[in-house]
C-alpha atoms as one frame of an Amber mdcrd trajectory, in Angstrom:
protein
 120.748 137.686  92.258 124.020 138.999  93.629 122.359 141.653  95.740 120.500
 139.109  97.739 123.633 137.023  98.381 125.516 140.024  99.853 122.605 141.906
 101.309 123.640 141.366 104.971 127.181 142.578 104.574 128.393 145.840 105.164
 131.319 145.645 102.682 132.545 143.138 100.322 135.824 143.263  98.223 136.926
 141.086  95.327 140.698 140.975  94.061 141.870 138.915  91.189 145.557 137.715
  91.690 146.090 135.694  88.724 144.139 134.568  85.816 144.803 132.156  82.944
 142.595 131.680  79.748 142.529 128.739  77.291 139.795 128.987  74.810 136.625
 128.945  76.610 138.101 128.092  79.994 139.019 130.745  82.522 140.860 129.801
  85.866 141.115 132.795  88.359 142.816 133.024  91.598 140.811 135.432  93.713
 140.717 136.752  97.255 137.182 137.703  98.458 136.624 139.532 101.546 133.296
 140.022 103.222 132.637 141.942 106.379 129.426 142.133 108.426 128.463 145.751
 109.391 130.983 147.172 111.873 133.351 144.330 111.424 136.674 143.940 109.664
 137.055 142.163 106.501 137.468 138.524 106.443 139.603 137.575 103.387 139.199
 134.209 101.937 141.537 132.819  99.054 139.753 131.316  96.136 140.213 129.418
  92.878 137.534 129.538  90.341 137.089 127.685  87.041 134.547 129.032  84.409
 133.590 127.600  81.075 132.183 130.075  78.703 129.803 129.392  76.091 128.309
 131.880  73.659 129.709 134.561  75.707 128.024 133.486  78.903 129.157 131.415
  82.044 128.090 127.637  81.276 129.877 126.027  84.135 131.365 127.523  87.283
 133.427 125.572  89.979 134.630 127.333  92.920 137.209 126.255  95.478 138.076
 127.922  98.739 139.772 127.250 102.170 138.065 129.423 104.821 140.157 127.930
 107.311 143.387 129.615 105.877 143.281 133.384 105.738 144.279 135.036 102.642
 147.128 137.540 102.519 147.469 139.360  99.311
């Protein structure tokens, strides 16, 4: 699945800035930086909330502001 999502990018980086865990709930502050071939990385700050059940992600909410560049 993920290979199809990122197929057209020359490079993709993920950086976890902060993470909080409470039972089966995980909140992660991330910077993901995709780049098209031959282009610079375009970092986007992101907040993801995961609900874990039986060791798998049961729910995933993702919040990003692509209008504000991330500086990590």
